[in-house]
N, CA, C and O atoms as a Maestro MAE file, in Angstrom:
{
 s_m_m2io_version
 :::
 2.0.0
}

f_m_ct {
 s_m_title
 :::
 protein
 m_atom[280] {
  # First column is atom index #
  i_m_mmod_type
  r_m_x_coord
  r_m_y_coord
  r_m_z_coord
  i_m_residue_number
  s_m_chain_name
  s_m_pdb_residue_name
  s_m_pdb_atom_name
  i_m_atomic_number
  :::
  1 25 6.185 -11.694 13.980 1 A "MET " " N  " 7
  2 3 6.002 -12.113 15.348 1 A "MET " " CA " 6
  3 2 6.513 -13.547 15.502 1 A "MET " " C  " 6
  4 15 6.324 -14.380 14.616 1 A "MET " " O  " 8
  5 25 7.148 -13.818 16.610 2 A "ILE " " N  " 7
  6 3 7.703 -15.143 16.882 2 A "ILE " " CA " 6
  7 2 6.618 -16.028 17.485 2 A "ILE " " C  " 6
  8 15 5.861 -15.597 18.354 2 A "ILE " " O  " 8
  9 25 6.555 -17.260 17.015 3 A "ALA " " N  " 7
  10 3 5.553 -18.200 17.502 3 A "ALA " " CA " 6
  11 2 5.880 -18.621 18.928 3 A "ALA " " C  " 6
  12 15 7.041 -18.837 19.276 3 A "ALA " " O  " 8
  13 25 4.871 -18.730 19.718 4 A "SER " " N  " 7
  14 3 5.013 -19.248 21.076 4 A "SER " " CA " 6
  15 2 5.206 -20.753 20.991 4 A "SER " " C  " 6
  16 15 4.683 -21.406 20.089 4 A "SER " " O  " 8
  17 25 5.964 -21.300 21.942 5 A "VAL " " N  " 7
  18 3 6.169 -22.751 21.949 5 A "VAL " " CA " 6
  19 2 4.861 -23.480 22.225 5 A "VAL " " C  " 6
  20 15 4.752 -24.678 21.963 5 A "VAL " " O  " 8
  21 25 3.877 -22.773 22.749 6 A "ASN " " N  " 7
  22 3 2.580 -23.377 23.055 6 A "ASN " " CA " 6
  23 2 1.599 -23.310 21.896 6 A "ASN " " C  " 6
  24 15 0.522 -23.902 21.964 6 A "ASN " " O  " 8
  25 25 1.958 -22.593 20.829 7 A "GLU " " N  " 7
  26 3 1.055 -22.456 19.692 7 A "GLU " " CA " 6
  27 2 1.046 -23.731 18.849 7 A "GLU " " C  " 6
  28 15 2.092 -24.310 18.552 7 A "GLU " " O  " 8
  29 25 -0.135 -24.141 18.481 8 A "THR " " N  " 7
  30 3 -0.269 -25.267 17.561 8 A "THR " " CA " 6
  31 2 -0.031 -24.763 16.141 8 A "THR " " C  " 6
  32 15 -0.089 -23.558 15.896 8 A "THR " " O  " 8
  33 25 0.235 -25.668 15.206 9 A "PRO " " N  " 7
  34 3 0.375 -25.212 13.814 9 A "PRO " " CA " 6
  35 2 -0.855 -24.453 13.314 9 A "PRO " " C  " 6
  36 15 -0.720 -23.492 12.557 9 A "PRO " " O  " 8
  37 25 -2.041 -24.871 13.725 10 A "LEU " " N  " 7
  38 3 -3.256 -24.169 13.320 10 A "LEU " " CA " 6
  39 2 -3.290 -22.760 13.894 10 A "LEU " " C  " 6
  40 15 -3.674 -21.819 13.201 10 A "LEU " " O  " 8
  41 25 -2.897 -22.609 15.134 11 A "GLU " " N  " 7
  42 3 -2.879 -21.280 15.751 11 A "GLU " " CA " 6
  43 2 -1.868 -20.362 15.059 11 A "GLU " " C  " 6
  44 15 -2.137 -19.176 14.865 11 A "GLU " " O  " 8
  45 25 -0.720 -20.904 14.693 12 A "VAL " " N  " 7
  46 3 0.280 -20.122 13.973 12 A "VAL " " CA " 6
  47 2 -0.282 -19.698 12.626 12 A "VAL " " C  " 6
  48 15 -0.172 -18.532 12.245 12 A "VAL " " O  " 8
  49 25 -0.886 -20.639 11.900 13 A "ALA " " N  " 7
  50 3 -1.461 -20.322 10.595 13 A "ALA " " CA " 6
  51 2 -2.564 -19.275 10.720 13 A "ALA " " C  " 6
  52 15 -2.647 -18.356 9.906 13 A "ALA " " O  " 8
  53 25 -3.397 -19.413 11.725 14 A "THR " " N  " 7
  54 3 -4.489 -18.461 11.937 14 A "THR " " CA " 6
  55 2 -3.935 -17.072 12.233 14 A "THR " " C  " 6
  56 15 -4.448 -16.074 11.727 14 A "THR " " O  " 8
  57 25 -2.891 -17.010 13.050 15 A "ARG " " N  " 7
  58 3 -2.269 -15.720 13.367 15 A "ARG " " CA " 6
  59 2 -1.655 -15.101 12.118 15 A "ARG " " C  " 6
  60 15 -1.794 -13.900 11.886 15 A "ARG " " O  " 8
  61 25 -0.980 -15.911 11.316 16 A "HIS " " N  " 7
  62 3 -0.375 -15.394 10.092 16 A "HIS " " CA " 6
  63 2 -1.433 -14.850 9.132 16 A "HIS " " C  " 6
  64 15 -1.225 -13.819 8.492 16 A "HIS " " O  " 8
  65 25 -2.535 -15.528 9.038 17 A "ILE " " N  " 7
  66 3 -3.616 -15.059 8.166 17 A "ILE " " CA " 6
  67 2 -4.176 -13.739 8.685 17 A "ILE " " C  " 6
  68 15 -4.430 -12.823 7.903 17 A "ILE " " O  " 8
  69 25 -4.367 -13.638 9.984 18 A "ALA " " N  " 7
  70 3 -4.878 -12.386 10.563 18 A "ALA " " CA " 6
  71 2 -3.918 -11.231 10.292 18 A "ALA " " C  " 6
  72 15 -4.349 -10.123 9.973 18 A "ALA " " O  " 8
  73 25 -2.614 -11.492 10.421 19 A "GLU " " N  " 7
  74 3 -1.630 -10.451 10.141 19 A "GLU " " CA " 6
  75 2 -1.666 -10.044 8.666 19 A "GLU " " C  " 6
  76 15 -1.557 -8.860 8.346 19 A "GLU " " O  " 8
  77 25 -1.816 -11.009 7.782 20 A "ALA " " N  " 7
  78 3 -1.893 -10.707 6.347 20 A "ALA " " CA " 6
  79 2 -3.149 -9.915 6.028 20 A "ALA " " C  " 6
  80 15 -3.119 -9.018 5.186 20 A "ALA " " O  " 8
  81 25 -4.246 -10.236 6.689 21 A "GLU " " N  " 7
  82 3 -5.487 -9.489 6.465 21 A "GLU " " CA " 6
  83 2 -5.335 -8.046 6.932 21 A "GLU " " C  " 6
  84 15 -5.896 -7.137 6.320 21 A "GLU " " O  " 8
  85 25 -4.582 -7.825 8.010 22 A "GLN " " N  " 7
  86 3 -4.322 -6.451 8.455 22 A "GLN " " CA " 6
  87 2 -3.495 -5.706 7.412 22 A "GLN " " C  " 6
  88 15 -3.753 -4.532 7.145 22 A "GLN " " O  " 8
  89 25 -2.500 -6.375 6.817 23 A "ARG " " N  " 7
  90 3 -1.702 -5.745 5.766 23 A "ARG " " CA " 6
  91 2 -2.583 -5.422 4.557 23 A "ARG " " C  " 6
  92 15 -2.431 -4.375 3.928 23 A "ARG " " O  " 8
  93 25 -3.499 -6.329 4.246 24 A "TRP " " N  " 7
  94 3 -4.448 -6.123 3.142 24 A "TRP " " CA " 6
  95 2 -5.250 -4.841 3.385 24 A "TRP " " C  " 6
  96 15 -5.379 -4.008 2.488 24 A "TRP " " O  " 8
  97 25 -5.783 -4.686 4.590 25 A "ASP " " N  " 7
  98 3 -6.569 -3.495 4.924 25 A "ASP " " CA " 6
  99 2 -5.729 -2.227 4.802 25 A "ASP " " C  " 6
  100 15 -6.200 -1.223 4.267 25 A "ASP " " O  " 8
  101 25 -4.489 -2.263 5.294 26 A "ARG " " N  " 7
  102 3 -3.616 -1.092 5.190 26 A "ARG " " CA " 6
  103 2 -3.323 -0.764 3.727 26 A "ARG " " C  " 6
  104 15 -3.273 0.406 3.345 26 A "ARG " " O  " 8
  105 25 -3.132 -1.797 2.914 27 A "GLN " " N  " 7
  106 3 -2.834 -1.575 1.503 27 A "GLN " " CA " 6
  107 2 -4.030 -0.935 0.792 27 A "GLN " " C  " 6
  108 15 -3.853 -0.049 -0.043 27 A "GLN " " O  " 8
  109 25 -5.220 -1.372 1.114 28 A "ILE " " N  " 7
  110 3 -6.424 -0.766 0.529 28 A "ILE " " CA " 6
  111 2 -6.488 0.716 0.878 28 A "ILE " " C  " 6
  112 15 -6.809 1.539 0.021 28 A "ILE " " O  " 8
  113 25 -6.186 1.062 2.122 29 A "ASP " " N  " 7
  114 3 -6.171 2.463 2.543 29 A "ASP " " CA " 6
  115 2 -5.128 3.254 1.752 29 A "ASP " " C  " 6
  116 15 -5.387 4.378 1.321 29 A "ASP " " O  " 8
  117 25 -3.948 2.658 1.565 30 A "LEU " " N  " 7
  118 3 -2.901 3.343 0.798 30 A "LEU " " CA " 6
  119 2 -3.322 3.567 -0.647 30 A "LEU " " C  " 6
  120 15 -3.083 4.635 -1.210 30 A "LEU " " O  " 8
  121 25 -3.934 2.583 -1.232 31 A "ILE " " N  " 7
  122 3 -4.378 2.715 -2.628 31 A "ILE " " CA " 6
  123 2 -5.392 3.847 -2.754 31 A "ILE " " C  " 6
  124 15 -5.353 4.617 -3.714 31 A "ILE " " O  " 8
  125 25 -6.286 3.946 -1.802 32 A "ALA " " N  " 7
  126 3 -7.274 5.030 -1.838 32 A "ALA " " CA " 6
  127 2 -6.584 6.395 -1.770 32 A "ALA " " C  " 6
  128 15 -6.992 7.334 -2.454 32 A "ALA " " O  " 8
  129 25 -5.544 6.501 -0.947 33 A "LYS " " N  " 7
  130 3 -4.817 7.766 -0.822 33 A "LYS " " CA " 6
  131 2 -4.003 8.080 -2.072 33 A "LYS " " C  " 6
  132 15 -3.777 9.249 -2.386 33 A "LYS " " O  " 8
  133 25 -3.563 7.054 -2.783 34 A "LEU " " N  " 7
  134 3 -2.703 7.248 -3.948 34 A "LEU " " CA " 6
  135 2 -3.471 7.289 -5.269 34 A "LEU " " C  " 6
  136 15 -2.864 7.326 -6.339 34 A "LEU " " O  " 8
  137 25 -4.771 7.283 -5.199 35 A "ALA " " N  " 7
  138 3 -5.604 7.163 -6.400 35 A "ALA " " CA " 6
  139 2 -5.295 8.239 -7.445 35 A "ALA " " C  " 6
  140 15 -5.514 8.017 -8.636 35 A "ALA " " O  " 8
  141 25 -4.801 9.379 -7.026 36 A "ARG " " N  " 7
  142 3 -4.530 10.466 -7.980 36 A "ARG " " CA " 6
  143 2 -3.149 10.367 -8.616 36 A "ARG " " C  " 6
  144 15 -2.865 11.072 -9.585 36 A "ARG " " O  " 8
  145 25 -2.294 9.510 -8.093 37 A "ASN " " N  " 7
  146 3 -0.937 9.358 -8.623 37 A "ASN " " CA " 6
  147 2 -0.857 8.019 -9.340 37 A "ASN " " C  " 6
  148 15 -0.787 6.972 -8.696 37 A "ASN " " O  " 8
  149 25 -0.868 8.045 -10.659 38 A "GLY " " N  " 7
  150 3 -0.937 6.838 -11.475 38 A "GLY " " CA " 6
  151 2 0.129 5.803 -11.171 38 A "GLY " " C  " 6
  152 15 -0.198 4.633 -10.970 38 A "GLY " " O  " 8
  153 25 1.413 6.201 -11.131 39 A "LYS " " N  " 7
  154 3 2.493 5.250 -10.900 39 A "LYS " " CA " 6
  155 2 2.426 4.663 -9.493 39 A "LYS " " C  " 6
  156 15 2.568 3.453 -9.315 39 A "LYS " " O  " 8
  157 25 2.213 5.502 -8.513 40 A "ALA " " N  " 7
  158 3 2.134 5.028 -7.134 40 A "ALA " " CA " 6
  159 2 0.928 4.115 -6.965 40 A "ALA " " C  " 6
  160 15 0.999 3.109 -6.259 40 A "ALA " " O  " 8
  161 25 -0.175 4.466 -7.611 41 A "HIS " " N  " 7
  162 3 -1.377 3.648 -7.517 41 A "HIS " " CA " 6
  163 2 -1.128 2.268 -8.107 41 A "HIS " " C  " 6
  164 15 -1.551 1.260 -7.541 41 A "HIS " " O  " 8
  165 25 -0.443 2.223 -9.243 42 A "THR " " N  " 7
  166 3 -0.141 0.950 -9.891 42 A "THR " " CA " 6
  167 2 0.731 0.083 -8.999 42 A "THR " " C  " 6
  168 15 0.471 -1.112 -8.857 42 A "THR " " O  " 8
  169 25 1.756 0.659 -8.399 43 A "ALA " " N  " 7
  170 3 2.649 -0.096 -7.511 43 A "ALA " " CA " 6
  171 2 1.888 -0.612 -6.289 43 A "ALA " " C  " 6
  172 15 2.072 -1.757 -5.874 43 A "ALA " " O  " 8
  173 25 1.047 0.223 -5.725 44 A "ALA " " N  " 7
  174 3 0.270 -0.192 -4.559 44 A "ALA " " CA " 6
  175 2 -0.705 -1.296 -4.938 44 A "ALA " " C  " 6
  176 15 -0.915 -2.239 -4.174 44 A "ALA " " O  " 8
  177 25 -1.290 -1.177 -6.101 45 A "ASP " " N  " 7
  178 3 -2.229 -2.204 -6.559 45 A "ASP " " CA " 6
  179 2 -1.516 -3.547 -6.772 45 A "ASP " " C  " 6
  180 15 -2.080 -4.603 -6.483 45 A "ASP " " O  " 8
  181 25 -0.284 -3.503 -7.274 46 A "GLU " " N  " 7
  182 3 0.495 -4.729 -7.441 46 A "GLU " " CA " 6
  183 2 0.764 -5.390 -6.096 46 A "GLU " " C  " 6
  184 15 0.661 -6.611 -5.980 46 A "GLU " " O  " 8
  185 25 1.107 -4.603 -5.075 47 A "ARG " " N  " 7
  186 3 1.328 -5.167 -3.738 47 A "ARG " " CA " 6
  187 2 0.043 -5.784 -3.203 47 A "ARG " " C  " 6
  188 15 0.074 -6.818 -2.536 47 A "ARG " " O  " 8
  189 25 -1.079 -5.149 -3.496 48 A "LEU " " N  " 7
  190 3 -2.363 -5.675 -3.053 48 A "LEU " " CA " 6
  191 2 -2.619 -7.054 -3.654 48 A "LEU " " C  " 6
  192 15 -3.100 -7.957 -2.969 48 A "LEU " " O  " 8
  193 25 -2.299 -7.209 -4.929 49 A "LEU " " N  " 7
  194 3 -2.458 -8.510 -5.577 49 A "LEU " " CA " 6
  195 2 -1.540 -9.560 -4.958 49 A "LEU " " C  " 6
  196 15 -1.926 -10.721 -4.822 49 A "LEU " " O  " 8
  197 25 -0.321 -9.157 -4.582 50 A "GLU " " N  " 7
  198 3 0.604 -10.080 -3.928 50 A "GLU " " CA " 6
  199 2 0.070 -10.516 -2.559 50 A "GLU " " C  " 6
  200 15 0.146 -11.690 -2.196 50 A "GLU " " O  " 8
  201 25 -0.464 -9.564 -1.819 51 A "ILE " " N  " 7
  202 3 -1.019 -9.887 -0.507 51 A "ILE " " CA " 6
  203 2 -2.213 -10.826 -0.666 51 A "ILE " " C  " 6
  204 15 -2.356 -11.779 0.100 51 A "ILE " " O  " 8
  205 25 -3.068 -10.567 -1.653 52 A "ARG " " N  " 7
  206 3 -4.223 -11.420 -1.896 52 A "ARG " " CA " 6
  207 2 -3.776 -12.849 -2.206 52 A "ARG " " C  " 6
  208 15 -4.346 -13.809 -1.687 52 A "ARG " " O  " 8
  209 25 -2.764 -12.983 -3.044 53 A "ALA " " N  " 7
  210 3 -2.251 -14.316 -3.387 53 A "ALA " " CA " 6
  211 2 -1.687 -15.017 -2.152 53 A "ALA " " C  " 6
  212 15 -1.890 -16.217 -1.967 53 A "ALA " " O  " 8
  213 25 -0.988 -14.272 -1.318 54 A "THR " " N  " 7
  214 3 -0.439 -14.838 -0.087 54 A "THR " " CA " 6
  215 2 -1.556 -15.321 0.830 54 A "THR " " C  " 6
  216 15 -1.460 -16.391 1.430 54 A "THR " " O  " 8
  217 25 -2.612 -14.525 0.934 55 A "LEU " " N  " 7
  218 3 -3.751 -14.925 1.769 55 A "LEU " " CA " 6
  219 2 -4.400 -16.201 1.251 55 A "LEU " " C  " 6
  220 15 -4.768 -17.074 2.037 55 A "LEU " " O  " 8
  221 25 -4.539 -16.315 -0.054 56 A "ARG " " N  " 7
  222 3 -5.122 -17.535 -0.632 56 A "ARG " " CA " 6
  223 2 -4.272 -18.757 -0.290 56 A "ARG " " C  " 6
  224 15 -4.798 -19.802 0.093 56 A "ARG " " O  " 8
  225 25 -2.969 -18.617 -0.432 57 A "ILE " " N  " 7
  226 3 -2.065 -19.732 -0.117 57 A "ILE " " CA " 6
  227 2 -2.160 -20.085 1.361 57 A "ILE " " C  " 6
  228 15 -2.244 -21.259 1.721 57 A "ILE " " O  " 8
  229 25 -2.147 -19.074 2.211 58 A "ALA " " N  " 7
  230 3 -2.208 -19.317 3.652 58 A "ALA " " CA " 6
  231 2 -3.508 -20.003 4.045 58 A "ALA " " C  " 6
  232 15 -3.505 -20.928 4.858 58 A "ALA " " O  " 8
  233 25 -4.609 -19.558 3.476 59 A "ARG " " N  " 7
  234 3 -5.891 -20.192 3.787 59 A "ARG " " CA " 6
  235 2 -5.925 -21.639 3.295 59 A "ARG " " C  " 6
  236 15 -6.470 -22.513 3.969 59 A "ARG " " O  " 8
  237 25 -5.347 -21.886 2.131 60 A "ALA " " N  " 7
  238 3 -5.299 -23.255 1.593 60 A "ALA " " CA " 6
  239 2 -4.448 -24.153 2.479 60 A "ALA " " C  " 6
  240 15 -4.775 -25.323 2.674 60 A "ALA " " O  " 8
  241 25 -3.362 -23.613 3.015 61 A "GLN " " N  " 7
  242 3 -2.511 -24.401 3.910 61 A "GLN " " CA " 6
  243 2 -3.161 -24.610 5.266 61 A "GLN " " C  " 6
  244 15 -2.890 -25.605 5.937 61 A "GLN " " O  " 8
  245 25 -4.003 -23.695 5.668 62 A "GLN " " N  " 7
  246 3 -4.661 -23.780 6.966 62 A "GLN " " CA " 6
  247 2 -5.743 -24.863 6.971 62 A "GLN " " C  " 6
  248 15 -5.965 -25.505 7.997 62 A "GLN " " O  " 8
  249 25 -6.404 -25.067 5.862 63 A "ALA " " N  " 7
  250 3 -7.517 -26.019 5.791 63 A "ALA " " CA " 6
  251 2 -7.145 -27.416 6.263 63 A "ALA " " C  " 6
  252 15 -7.869 -27.978 7.083 63 A "ALA " " O  " 8
  253 25 -6.045 -28.008 5.785 64 A "PRO " " N  " 7
  254 3 -5.696 -29.344 6.280 64 A "PRO " " CA " 6
  255 2 -5.376 -29.365 7.770 64 A "PRO " " C  " 6
  256 15 -5.635 -30.357 8.450 64 A "PRO " " O  " 8
  257 25 -4.815 -28.271 8.274 65 A "LEU " " N  " 7
  258 3 -4.512 -28.204 9.707 65 A "LEU " " CA " 6
  259 2 -5.817 -28.226 10.515 65 A "LEU " " C  " 6
  260 15 -5.908 -28.891 11.546 65 A "LEU " " O  " 8
  261 25 -6.814 -27.495 10.034 66 A "ARG " " N  " 7
  262 3 -8.113 -27.507 10.721 66 A "ARG " " CA " 6
  263 2 -8.715 -28.918 10.724 66 A "ARG " " C  " 6
  264 15 -9.253 -29.374 11.733 66 A "ARG " " O  " 8
  265 25 -8.615 -29.594 9.581 67 A "ASP " " N  " 7
  266 3 -9.132 -30.956 9.491 67 A "ASP " " CA " 6
  267 2 -8.390 -31.897 10.422 67 A "ASP " " C  " 6
  268 15 -8.993 -32.765 11.053 67 A "ASP " " O  " 8
  269 25 -7.058 -31.717 10.505 68 A "PHE " " N  " 7
  270 3 -6.232 -32.577 11.336 68 A "PHE " " CA " 6
  271 2 -6.520 -32.374 12.813 68 A "PHE " " C  " 6
  272 15 -6.627 -33.339 13.570 68 A "PHE " " O  " 8
  273 25 -6.649 -31.082 13.233 69 A "GLU " " N  " 7
  274 3 -6.875 -30.782 14.646 69 A "GLU " " CA " 6
  275 2 -8.332 -30.929 15.047 69 A "GLU " " C  " 6
  276 15 -8.642 -31.154 16.217 69 A "GLU " " O  " 8
  277 25 -9.235 -30.801 14.067 70 A "GLY " " N  " 7
  278 3 -10.662 -30.812 14.367 70 A "GLY " " CA " 6
  279 2 -11.152 -32.172 14.628 70 A "GLY " " C  " 6
  280 15 -12.339 -32.360 14.898 70 A "GLY " " O  " 8
  :::
 }
 m_bond[279] {
  # First column is bond index #
  i_m_from
  i_m_to
  i_m_order
  :::
  1 1 2 1
  2 2 3 1
  3 3 4 2
  4 3 5 1
  5 5 6 1
  6 6 7 1
  7 7 8 2
  8 7 9 1
  9 9 10 1
  10 10 11 1
  11 11 12 2
  12 11 13 1
  13 13 14 1
  14 14 15 1
  15 15 16 2
  16 15 17 1
  17 17 18 1
  18 18 19 1
  19 19 20 2
  20 19 21 1
  21 21 22 1
  22 22 23 1
  23 23 24 2
  24 23 25 1
  25 25 26 1
  26 26 27 1
  27 27 28 2
  28 27 29 1
  29 29 30 1
  30 30 31 1
  31 31 32 2
  32 31 33 1
  33 33 34 1
  34 34 35 1
  35 35 36 2
  36 35 37 1
  37 37 38 1
  38 38 39 1
  39 39 40 2
  40 39 41 1
  41 41 42 1
  42 42 43 1
  43 43 44 2
  44 43 45 1
  45 45 46 1
  46 46 47 1
  47 47 48 2
  48 47 49 1
  49 49 50 1
  50 50 51 1
  51 51 52 2
  52 51 53 1
  53 53 54 1
  54 54 55 1
  55 55 56 2
  56 55 57 1
  57 57 58 1
  58 58 59 1
  59 59 60 2
  60 59 61 1
  61 61 62 1
  62 62 63 1
  63 63 64 2
  64 63 65 1
  65 65 66 1
  66 66 67 1
  67 67 68 2
  68 67 69 1
  69 69 70 1
  70 70 71 1
  71 71 72 2
  72 71 73 1
  73 73 74 1
  74 74 75 1
  75 75 76 2
  76 75 77 1
  77 77 78 1
  78 78 79 1
  79 79 80 2
  80 79 81 1
  81 81 82 1
  82 82 83 1
  83 83 84 2
  84 83 85 1
  85 85 86 1
  86 86 87 1
  87 87 88 2
  88 87 89 1
  89 89 90 1
  90 90 91 1
  91 91 92 2
  92 91 93 1
  93 93 94 1
  94 94 95 1
  95 95 96 2
  96 95 97 1
  97 97 98 1
  98 98 99 1
  99 99 100 2
  100 99 101 1
  101 101 102 1
  102 102 103 1
  103 103 104 2
  104 103 105 1
  105 105 106 1
  106 106 107 1
  107 107 108 2
  108 107 109 1
  109 109 110 1
  110 110 111 1
  111 111 112 2
  112 111 113 1
  113 113 114 1
  114 114 115 1
  115 115 116 2
  116 115 117 1
  117 117 118 1
  118 118 119 1
  119 119 120 2
  120 119 121 1
  121 121 122 1
  122 122 123 1
  123 123 124 2
  124 123 125 1
  125 125 126 1
  126 126 127 1
  127 127 128 2
  128 127 129 1
  129 129 130 1
  130 130 131 1
  131 131 132 2
  132 131 133 1
  133 133 134 1
  134 134 135 1
  135 135 136 2
  136 135 137 1
  137 137 138 1
  138 138 139 1
  139 139 140 2
  140 139 141 1
  141 141 142 1
  142 142 143 1
  143 143 144 2
  144 143 145 1
  145 145 146 1
  146 146 147 1
  147 147 148 2
  148 147 149 1
  149 149 150 1
  150 150 151 1
  151 151 152 2
  152 151 153 1
  153 153 154 1
  154 154 155 1
  155 155 156 2
  156 155 157 1
  157 157 158 1
  158 158 159 1
  159 159 160 2
  160 159 161 1
  161 161 162 1
  162 162 163 1
  163 163 164 2
  164 163 165 1
  165 165 166 1
  166 166 167 1
  167 167 168 2
  168 167 169 1
  169 169 170 1
  170 170 171 1
  171 171 172 2
  172 171 173 1
  173 173 174 1
  174 174 175 1
  175 175 176 2
  176 175 177 1
  177 177 178 1
  178 178 179 1
  179 179 180 2
  180 179 181 1
  181 181 182 1
  182 182 183 1
  183 183 184 2
  184 183 185 1
  185 185 186 1
  186 186 187 1
  187 187 188 2
  188 187 189 1
  189 189 190 1
  190 190 191 1
  191 191 192 2
  192 191 193 1
  193 193 194 1
  194 194 195 1
  195 195 196 2
  196 195 197 1
  197 197 198 1
  198 198 199 1
  199 199 200 2
  200 199 201 1
  201 201 202 1
  202 202 203 1
  203 203 204 2
  204 203 205 1
  205 205 206 1
  206 206 207 1
  207 207 208 2
  208 207 209 1
  209 209 210 1
  210 210 211 1
  211 211 212 2
  212 211 213 1
  213 213 214 1
  214 214 215 1
  215 215 216 2
  216 215 217 1
  217 217 218 1
  218 218 219 1
  219 219 220 2
  220 219 221 1
  221 221 222 1
  222 222 223 1
  223 223 224 2
  224 223 225 1
  225 225 226 1
  226 226 227 1
  227 227 228 2
  228 227 229 1
  229 229 230 1
  230 230 231 1
  231 231 232 2
  232 231 233 1
  233 233 234 1
  234 234 235 1
  235 235 236 2
  236 235 237 1
  237 237 238 1
  238 238 239 1
  239 239 240 2
  240 239 241 1
  241 241 242 1
  242 242 243 1
  243 243 244 2
  244 243 245 1
  245 245 246 1
  246 246 247 1
  247 247 248 2
  248 247 249 1
  249 249 250 1
  250 250 251 1
  251 251 252 2
  252 251 253 1
  253 253 254 1
  254 254 255 1
  255 255 256 2
  256 255 257 1
  257 257 258 1
  258 258 259 1
  259 259 260 2
  260 259 261 1
  261 261 262 1
  262 262 263 1
  263 263 264 2
  264 263 265 1
  265 265 266 1
  266 266 267 1
  267 267 268 2
  268 267 269 1
  269 269 270 1
  270 270 271 1
  271 271 272 2
  272 271 273 1
  273 273 274 1
  274 274 275 1
  275 275 276 2
  276 275 277 1
  277 277 278 1
  278 278 279 1
  279 279 280 2
  :::
 }
}
């Protein structure tokens, strides 16, 4: 999604985190569906770990923005 010119950096970061959390939820659903297929389950689980790492980074980057705007 393209950022609005009216969005603050904190709002952009918050939106990005929300989008990543939605991807996280979808990935969890996929893993549950793939639980019987070992290779597919492993690949899905790896993507889940990547999404988790991305969320951690995004949240860490968001914290200073909250402090700055707050």
